[in-house]
N, CA, C and O atoms as CSV, one atom per row, in Angstrom:
chain,resi,resn,atom,element,x,y,z
A,1,MET,N,N,96.776,77.457,110.318
A,1,MET,CA,C,96.688,78.033,109.653
A,1,MET,C,C,97.850,79.175,109.765
A,1,MET,O,O,98.429,79.539,108.741
A,2,LYS,N,N,98.162,79.711,110.999
A,2,LYS,CA,C,98.736,80.572,111.296
A,2,LYS,C,C,100.320,80.401,110.999
A,2,LYS,O,O,101.011,81.374,110.699
A,3,ARG,N,N,100.772,79.255,111.092
A,3,ARG,CA,C,102.221,78.551,110.757
A,3,ARG,C,C,102.241,79.044,109.419
A,3,ARG,O,O,102.966,79.980,109.081
A,4,MET,N,N,101.205,78.238,108.384
A,4,MET,CA,C,101.798,78.454,107.410
A,4,MET,C,C,101.347,80.112,106.468
A,4,MET,O,O,101.428,80.309,105.256
A,5,PHE,N,N,101.033,80.764,107.204
A,5,PHE,CA,C,100.848,82.379,106.923
A,5,PHE,C,C,102.177,82.774,107.462
A,5,PHE,O,O,102.812,83.609,106.819
A,6,GLY,N,N,102.686,82.285,108.558
A,6,GLY,CA,C,104.321,82.869,108.845
A,6,GLY,C,C,105.274,82.268,108.147
A,6,GLY,O,O,106.405,82.755,108.154
A,7,TYR,N,N,105.017,81.211,107.487
A,7,TYR,CA,C,105.887,80.353,106.392
A,7,TYR,C,C,105.946,81.540,105.210
A,7,TYR,O,O,107.001,82.057,104.845
A,8,LEU,N,N,104.657,81.870,104.689
A,8,LEU,CA,C,104.582,82.552,103.346
A,8,LEU,C,C,104.827,84.140,103.716
A,8,LEU,O,O,105.237,84.998,102.935
A,9,SER,N,N,104.533,84.286,104.869
A,9,SER,CA,C,105.336,85.604,105.114
A,9,SER,C,C,106.520,86.052,104.925
A,9,SER,O,O,106.813,87.111,104.370
A,10,ALA,N,N,107.482,84.996,105.534
A,10,ALA,CA,C,109.128,84.906,105.450
A,10,ALA,C,C,109.448,84.927,104.191
A,10,ALA,O,O,110.406,85.622,103.853
A,11,VAL,N,N,108.576,84.022,103.022
A,11,VAL,CA,C,109.348,83.671,102.120
A,11,VAL,C,C,108.810,85.015,100.984
A,11,VAL,O,O,109.342,85.621,100.054
A,12,ALA,N,N,107.807,85.041,101.497
A,12,ALA,CA,C,107.616,86.561,100.371
A,12,ALA,C,C,108.603,87.895,101.006
A,12,ALA,O,O,108.893,88.803,100.227
A,13,ILE,N,N,109.121,87.949,102.555
A,13,ILE,CA,C,110.007,88.854,102.775
A,13,ILE,C,C,111.244,88.563,101.993
A,13,ILE,O,O,111.836,89.415,101.329
A,14,GLY,N,N,111.665,87.104,102.125
A,14,GLY,CA,C,112.589,86.879,101.480
A,14,GLY,C,C,113.188,87.257,99.819
A,14,GLY,O,O,114.284,87.685,99.457
A,15,ILE,N,N,111.973,86.899,99.049
A,15,ILE,CA,C,111.821,87.476,97.708
A,15,ILE,C,C,111.784,88.845,97.669
A,15,ILE,O,O,112.193,89.439,96.672
A,16,ALA,N,N,111.318,89.465,98.689
A,16,ALA,CA,C,111.446,91.328,98.138
A,16,ALA,C,C,113.062,91.540,98.512
A,16,ALA,O,O,113.737,92.343,97.867
A,17,CYS,N,N,113.491,90.943,99.341
A,17,CYS,CA,C,114.926,91.573,99.848
A,17,CYS,C,C,115.634,90.918,98.779
A,17,CYS,O,O,116.663,91.571,98.609
A,18,ALA,N,N,115.590,89.851,97.891
A,18,ALA,CA,C,116.173,89.020,96.569
A,18,ALA,C,C,116.067,90.083,95.425
A,18,ALA,O,O,117.061,90.411,94.778
A,19,ILE,N,N,114.778,90.628,95.191
A,19,ILE,CA,C,114.587,90.910,93.924
A,19,ILE,C,C,115.307,92.117,93.554
A,19,ILE,O,O,115.662,92.247,92.382
A,20,PRO,N,N,115.652,93.316,94.703
A,20,PRO,CA,C,116.665,94.243,94.440
A,20,PRO,C,C,117.995,93.877,94.228
A,20,PRO,O,O,118.734,94.850,94.075
A,21,ALA,N,N,118.549,92.756,94.168
A,21,ALA,CA,C,119.692,92.344,94.299
A,21,ALA,C,C,119.999,91.778,92.994
A,21,ALA,O,O,121.172,91.628,92.652
A,22,TYR,N,N,119.195,91.509,92.373
A,22,TYR,CA,C,119.338,90.776,90.928
A,22,TYR,C,C,119.032,91.936,90.047
A,22,TYR,O,O,119.519,92.009,88.918
A,23,ALA,N,N,118.192,92.897,90.561
A,23,ALA,CA,C,117.997,94.074,89.665
A,23,ALA,C,C,118.862,95.000,89.258
A,23,ALA,O,O,118.699,95.925,88.463
A,24,GLN,N,N,120.045,94.585,90.037
A,24,GLN,CA,C,121.089,95.851,89.829
A,24,GLN,C,C,122.305,95.368,89.085
A,24,GLN,O,O,123.418,95.227,89.592
A,25,SER,N,N,121.991,95.133,87.864
A,25,SER,CA,C,123.020,94.872,86.988
A,25,SER,C,C,123.499,95.882,86.279
A,25,SER,O,O,122.594,96.679,86.030
A,26,PRO,N,N,124.803,96.287,85.725
A,26,PRO,CA,C,125.453,97.574,85.623
A,26,PRO,C,C,124.541,97.684,83.982
A,26,PRO,O,O,124.216,98.812,83.612
A,27,ALA,N,N,124.298,96.852,83.374
A,27,ALA,CA,C,123.983,96.722,82.121
A,27,ALA,C,C,122.216,97.785,82.032
A,27,ALA,O,O,121.786,98.485,81.116
A,28,ALA,N,N,121.726,97.522,83.136
A,28,ALA,CA,C,120.232,97.884,83.074
A,28,ALA,C,C,120.009,99.614,83.929
A,28,ALA,O,O,119.086,100.427,83.891
A,29,ALA,N,N,121.179,99.605,84.551
A,29,ALA,CA,C,121.556,101.016,85.383
A,29,ALA,C,C,121.472,102.128,84.457
A,29,ALA,O,O,122.240,102.197,83.497
A,30,THR,N,N,120.671,102.919,84.665
A,30,THR,CA,C,120.671,104.080,83.166
A,30,THR,C,C,120.214,105.201,84.172
A,30,THR,O,O,120.716,106.260,83.795
A,31,SER,N,N,119.638,105.337,85.035
A,31,SER,CA,C,119.336,106.912,85.816
A,31,SER,C,C,119.546,107.091,86.919
A,31,SER,O,O,119.026,106.281,87.687
A,32,SER,N,N,120.244,108.019,87.419
A,32,SER,CA,C,120.610,108.104,88.737
A,32,SER,C,C,120.116,109.417,89.351
A,32,SER,O,O,120.460,109.712,90.496
A,33,GLN,N,N,119.027,110.508,88.360
A,33,GLN,CA,C,118.853,111.481,89.300
A,33,GLN,C,C,117.928,111.735,90.157
A,33,GLN,O,O,116.824,111.436,89.702
A,34,ALA,N,N,117.897,112.149,91.178
A,34,ALA,CA,C,117.188,111.876,92.503
A,34,ALA,C,C,115.997,112.866,91.988
A,34,ALA,O,O,116.193,113.948,92.542
A,35,ASP,N,N,115.016,112.925,91.279
A,35,ASP,CA,C,114.054,114.074,91.158
A,35,ASP,C,C,113.228,114.352,92.258
A,35,ASP,O,O,112.614,113.332,92.573
A,36,PRO,N,N,112.923,115.444,93.069
A,36,PRO,CA,C,112.108,115.381,93.805
A,36,PRO,C,C,110.571,115.313,93.984
A,36,PRO,O,O,109.858,115.266,94.986
A,37,ALA,N,N,110.245,115.331,92.282
A,37,ALA,CA,C,108.952,114.974,91.899
A,37,ALA,C,C,108.528,113.527,91.713
A,37,ALA,O,O,107.461,113.006,92.036
A,38,LEU,N,N,109.591,112.985,91.122
A,38,LEU,CA,C,109.554,111.424,90.879
A,38,LEU,C,C,109.483,110.988,92.520
A,38,LEU,O,O,108.653,110.167,92.909
A,39,ILE,N,N,110.237,111.494,93.228
A,39,ILE,CA,C,110.341,110.614,94.595
A,39,ILE,C,C,108.996,110.793,95.279
A,39,ILE,O,O,108.475,109.871,95.906
A,40,ALA,N,N,108.358,112.178,95.129
A,40,ALA,CA,C,107.140,112.588,95.647
A,40,ALA,C,C,105.966,111.343,95.306
A,40,ALA,O,O,105.251,110.748,96.112
A,41,GLN,N,N,106.043,111.199,93.919
A,41,GLN,CA,C,105.116,110.327,93.127
A,41,GLN,C,C,105.315,108.641,94.090
A,41,GLN,O,O,104.589,108.062,94.899
A,42,LEU,N,N,106.481,108.365,93.565
A,42,LEU,CA,C,106.889,106.793,94.365
A,42,LEU,C,C,106.523,106.848,95.322
A,42,LEU,O,O,105.774,105.884,95.481
A,43,GLU,N,N,106.594,107.679,96.540
A,43,GLU,CA,C,106.215,107.922,97.497
A,43,GLU,C,C,104.419,107.771,98.041
A,43,GLU,O,O,104.001,107.285,99.092
A,44,LYS,N,N,103.774,108.271,97.099
A,44,LYS,CA,C,102.432,108.446,97.060
A,44,LYS,C,C,101.619,106.976,96.326
A,44,LYS,O,O,100.482,106.538,96.505
A,45,ALA,N,N,102.437,106.619,95.699
A,45,ALA,CA,C,102.360,104.985,95.053
A,45,ALA,C,C,102.522,103.887,96.260
A,45,ALA,O,O,101.948,102.805,96.382
A,46,ALA,N,N,103.377,104.441,97.015
A,46,ALA,CA,C,103.796,103.318,98.184
A,46,ALA,C,C,102.566,103.540,99.314
A,46,ALA,O,O,101.892,102.664,99.857
A,47,GLN,N,N,102.496,105.018,99.490
A,47,GLN,CA,C,100.971,105.016,100.484
A,47,GLN,C,C,99.803,104.237,99.935
A,47,GLN,O,O,99.170,103.469,100.658
A,48,GLN,N,N,99.474,104.451,98.508
A,48,GLN,CA,C,98.327,104.323,97.971
A,48,GLN,C,C,98.264,102.292,98.196
A,48,GLN,O,O,97.234,101.689,98.500
A,49,ASP,N,N,99.311,101.784,98.004
A,49,ASP,CA,C,99.854,100.347,98.065
A,49,ASP,C,C,99.177,100.296,99.544
A,49,ASP,O,O,98.014,99.896,99.501
A,50,ILE,N,N,99.663,100.621,100.859
A,50,ILE,CA,C,99.086,100.736,101.581
A,50,ILE,C,C,98.143,100.794,102.208
A,50,ILE,O,O,98.049,100.246,103.306
A,51,ALA,N,N,97.314,101.401,101.715
A,51,ALA,CA,C,95.601,102.010,101.853
A,51,ALA,C,C,95.077,100.883,101.287
A,51,ALA,O,O,94.275,100.277,101.998
A,52,ASP,N,N,95.347,100.355,100.020
A,52,ASP,CA,C,94.561,99.343,99.500
A,52,ASP,C,C,94.748,98.215,99.835
A,52,ASP,O,O,93.997,97.343,99.397
A,53,GLY,N,N,95.915,97.854,100.803
A,53,GLY,CA,C,95.984,96.638,101.633
A,53,GLY,C,C,94.858,96.721,102.614
A,53,GLY,O,O,94.078,95.774,102.707
A,54,ARG,N,N,94.733,97.719,103.303
A,54,ARG,CA,C,94.135,98.249,104.605
A,54,ARG,C,C,92.450,97.883,104.252
A,54,ARG,O,O,91.555,97.508,105.009
A,55,ASN,N,N,92.445,98.227,102.453
A,55,ASN,CA,C,90.805,98.124,102.493
A,55,ASN,C,C,90.104,96.976,101.775
A,55,ASN,O,O,89.673,96.883,100.625
A,56,GLY,N,N,90.121,96.231,102.685
A,56,GLY,CA,C,89.519,94.738,102.400
A,56,GLY,C,C,90.792,93.611,101.785
A,56,GLY,O,O,90.450,92.476,101.455
A,57,ASN,N,N,91.766,93.903,101.711
A,57,ASN,CA,C,92.644,93.138,101.715
A,57,ASN,C,C,94.035,92.645,102.465
A,57,ASN,O,O,95.148,92.298,102.069
A,58,LYS,N,N,93.474,92.777,103.591
A,58,LYS,CA,C,94.214,92.479,104.631
A,58,LYS,C,C,95.252,91.267,104.945
A,58,LYS,O,O,96.301,91.208,105.587
A,59,ASN,N,N,94.420,90.243,104.135
A,59,ASN,CA,C,95.047,88.706,104.415
A,59,ASN,C,C,96.402,88.673,103.140
A,59,ASN,O,O,97.250,87.782,103.084
A,60,ASN,N,N,96.332,89.667,102.357
A,60,ASN,CA,C,97.165,89.706,101.136
A,60,ASN,C,C,98.830,90.130,101.556
A,60,ASN,O,O,98.855,91.329,101.832
A,61,PRO,N,N,99.653,89.749,101.629
A,61,PRO,CA,C,100.756,90.316,101.591
A,61,PRO,C,C,101.494,90.888,100.121
A,61,PRO,O,O,102.699,91.141,100.133
A,62,ALA,N,N,100.827,91.036,99.094
A,62,ALA,CA,C,101.288,91.588,98.395
A,62,ALA,C,C,101.349,93.127,98.338
A,62,ALA,O,O,102.326,93.605,97.760
A,63,PHE,N,N,100.463,93.936,98.844
A,63,PHE,CA,C,100.090,95.068,98.607
A,63,PHE,C,C,101.589,95.564,99.809
A,63,PHE,O,O,102.298,96.465,99.359
A,64,GLY,N,N,101.907,95.113,100.913
A,64,GLY,CA,C,103.059,95.230,101.944
A,64,GLY,C,C,104.533,94.942,101.063
A,64,GLY,O,O,105.460,95.753,101.059
A,65,GLN,N,N,104.551,93.809,100.427
A,65,GLN,CA,C,105.522,93.650,99.591
A,65,GLN,C,C,106.150,94.550,98.629
A,65,GLN,O,O,107.354,94.799,98.562
A,66,LYS,N,N,104.929,95.159,97.660
A,66,LYS,CA,C,104.924,96.199,96.897
A,66,LYS,C,C,105.658,97.449,97.655
A,66,LYS,O,O,106.848,97.751,97.566
A,67,ALA,N,N,104.549,98.158,98.494
A,67,ALA,CA,C,105.396,99.210,99.176
A,67,ALA,C,C,106.764,99.218,99.746
A,67,ALA,O,O,107.499,100.204,99.795
A,68,TYR,N,N,107.011,98.142,100.130
A,68,TYR,CA,C,108.630,97.668,100.401
A,68,TYR,C,C,109.128,97.907,99.538
A,68,TYR,O,O,109.846,98.907,99.541
A,69,GLN,N,N,109.005,97.143,98.416
A,69,GLN,CA,C,109.708,97.625,96.979
A,69,GLN,C,C,110.039,98.918,96.471
A,69,GLN,O,O,111.066,99.206,95.856
A,70,VAL,N,N,108.952,99.792,96.817
A,70,VAL,CA,C,108.951,100.745,96.218
A,70,VAL,C,C,109.879,101.705,96.964
A,70,VAL,O,O,110.759,102.305,96.346
A,71,ASN,N,N,109.645,101.915,98.695
A,71,ASN,CA,C,110.411,102.222,99.568
A,71,ASN,C,C,111.812,102.101,99.244
A,71,ASN,O,O,112.478,103.099,98.966
A,72,GLN,N,N,112.268,101.007,99.263
A,72,GLN,CA,C,113.695,100.478,98.796
A,72,GLN,C,C,113.973,101.341,97.254
A,72,GLN,O,O,115.041,101.922,97.064
A,73,LEU,N,N,113.213,101.331,96.543
A,73,LEU,CA,C,113.436,101.918,95.212
A,73,LEU,C,C,114.062,103.723,95.686
A,73,LEU,O,O,115.061,104.349,95.331
A,74,ILE,N,N,112.810,104.095,96.701
A,74,ILE,CA,C,113.289,105.472,96.885
A,74,ILE,C,C,114.414,105.754,97.308
A,74,ILE,O,O,115.152,106.627,96.853
A,75,ASP,N,N,114.700,104.794,98.511
A,75,ASP,CA,C,116.022,105.073,99.012
A,75,ASP,C,C,117.339,104.824,98.373
A,75,ASP,O,O,118.433,105.283,98.700
A,76,ARG,N,N,117.013,103.948,97.323
A,76,ARG,CA,C,118.327,104.096,96.215
A,76,ARG,C,C,118.187,105.148,95.445
A,76,ARG,O,O,119.320,105.459,95.080
A,77,LEU,N,N,117.432,105.843,95.014
A,77,LEU,CA,C,117.544,106.834,94.513
A,77,LEU,C,C,117.832,108.279,95.060
A,77,LEU,O,O,118.400,109.209,94.486
A,78,LYS,N,N,117.327,108.227,96.238
A,78,LYS,CA,C,118.249,109.372,97.249
A,78,LYS,C,C,119.505,108.997,97.838
A,78,LYS,O,O,120.108,109.856,98.482
A,79,ARG,N,N,120.027,107.765,97.709
A,79,ARG,CA,C,121.495,107.441,97.748
A,79,ARG,C,C,122.334,107.903,96.359
A,79,ARG,O,O,123.562,107.970,96.305
A,80,GLY,N,N,121.590,108.148,95.460
A,80,GLY,CA,C,122.380,108.294,94.023
A,80,GLY,C,C,122.514,107.360,93.403
A,80,GLY,O,O,123.304,107.459,92.464
A,81,ASP,N,N,121.794,105.972,93.631
A,81,ASP,CA,C,122.199,104.902,93.072
A,81,ASP,C,C,121.723,105.159,91.540
A,81,ASP,O,O,121.081,106.159,91.220
A,82,GLN,N,N,122.126,104.107,90.603
A,82,GLN,CA,C,121.421,104.657,88.935
A,82,GLN,C,C,120.407,103.006,89.073
A,82,GLN,O,O,120.587,101.833,89.402
A,83,VAL,N,N,119.232,103.972,88.539
A,83,VAL,CA,C,117.966,103.164,88.329
A,83,VAL,C,C,117.661,103.161,87.232
A,83,VAL,O,O,117.882,104.090,86.455
A,84,SER,N,N,117.115,102.154,86.966
A,84,SER,CA,C,116.386,101.856,85.327
A,84,SER,C,C,114.873,102.433,85.543
A,84,SER,O,O,114.192,102.451,86.568
A,85,PRO,N,N,114.637,102.809,84.479
A,85,PRO,CA,C,113.143,103.694,83.904
A,85,PRO,C,C,111.975,102.304,84.107
A,85,PRO,O,O,110.830,102.317,84.559
A,86,SER,N,N,112.702,101.310,83.640
A,86,SER,CA,C,111.672,100.155,83.600
A,86,SER,C,C,111.513,99.727,85.250
A,86,SER,O,O,110.463,99.125,85.473
A,87,GLU,N,N,112.272,99.916,86.275
A,87,GLU,CA,C,112.112,99.661,87.646
A,87,GLU,C,C,111.012,100.694,88.347
A,87,GLU,O,O,110.148,100.508,89.204
A,88,ILE,N,N,111.504,102.064,87.474
A,88,ILE,CA,C,110.612,103.109,87.816
A,88,ILE,C,C,109.152,102.946,87.645
A,88,ILE,O,O,108.347,103.201,88.541
A,89,ASP,N,N,108.844,102.527,86.506
A,89,ASP,CA,C,107.753,102.218,86.206
A,89,ASP,C,C,106.914,101.005,86.713
A,89,ASP,O,O,105.702,101.096,86.907
A,90,GLU,N,N,107.545,100.003,86.891
A,90,GLU,CA,C,106.779,98.986,87.799
A,90,GLU,C,C,106.749,99.473,88.867
A,90,GLU,O,O,105.794,98.907,89.399
A,91,ALA,N,N,107.303,100.409,89.821
A,91,ALA,CA,C,107.087,100.563,91.377
A,91,ALA,C,C,105.803,101.671,90.950
A,91,ALA,O,O,104.953,101.690,91.840
A,92,LEU,N,N,105.562,102.365,90.072
A,92,LEU,CA,C,104.258,102.897,89.556
A,92,LEU,C,C,103.009,102.477,89.663
A,92,LEU,O,O,102.022,102.970,90.208
A,93,GLU,N,N,103.210,101.358,88.984
A,93,GLU,CA,C,102.033,100.129,88.716
A,93,GLU,C,C,101.512,99.986,90.182
A,93,GLU,O,O,102.262,100.231,91.126
A,94,PRO,N,N,100.227,99.591,90.361
A,94,PRO,CA,C,99.622,99.409,91.420
A,94,PRO,C,C,100.143,97.688,91.943
A,94,PRO,O,O,100.889,96.907,91.352
A,95,ALA,N,N,99.502,97.546,93.095
A,95,ALA,CA,C,99.729,95.827,93.271
A,95,ALA,C,C,99.036,95.179,92.615
A,95,ALA,O,O,97.867,95.496,92.396
A,96,HIS,N,N,99.695,93.928,92.060
A,96,HIS,CA,C,99.141,92.941,91.267
A,96,HIS,C,C,98.406,91.586,92.049
A,96,HIS,O,O,99.124,90.605,92.240
A,97,VAL,N,N,97.209,91.554,92.423
A,97,VAL,CA,C,96.453,90.400,93.125
A,97,VAL,C,C,96.286,89.353,92.518
A,97,VAL,O,O,95.629,89.670,91.526
A,98,TRP,N,N,96.483,88.245,92.496
A,98,TRP,CA,C,96.154,87.440,91.522
A,98,TRP,C,C,94.627,86.411,92.298
A,98,TRP,O,O,94.064,85.544,91.631
C-alpha cells in the first residue's frame, strides 16, 4: 500500500509540474500585473488548501497539489510573468476531491 501511495504521489507531482508548462501559451497570457492584494488573496487560498488537507483529508494529495499550483502561480506573478485571468480564478477555487 505504501508503494502504491508513493507511485501515486510521484505521478501527482509530475502532473503538477507539467500543468504550468502547458498553461503558458502566448494566446492565453493577458495579465502581468503583480497586484499585492491579489497575491495576498492567493496566499490565503494556498494556506486554506493546506489547512483543509490537515483537517481529515490527510491521505488525499489533491490539497497539497492545489497549494503547490497556487504557490507556482504566485511566483509567476511576482516575477512579472503574464497570467491569464482564468488561471487566477482556478487558483482561488478550493481543491476538488472526487
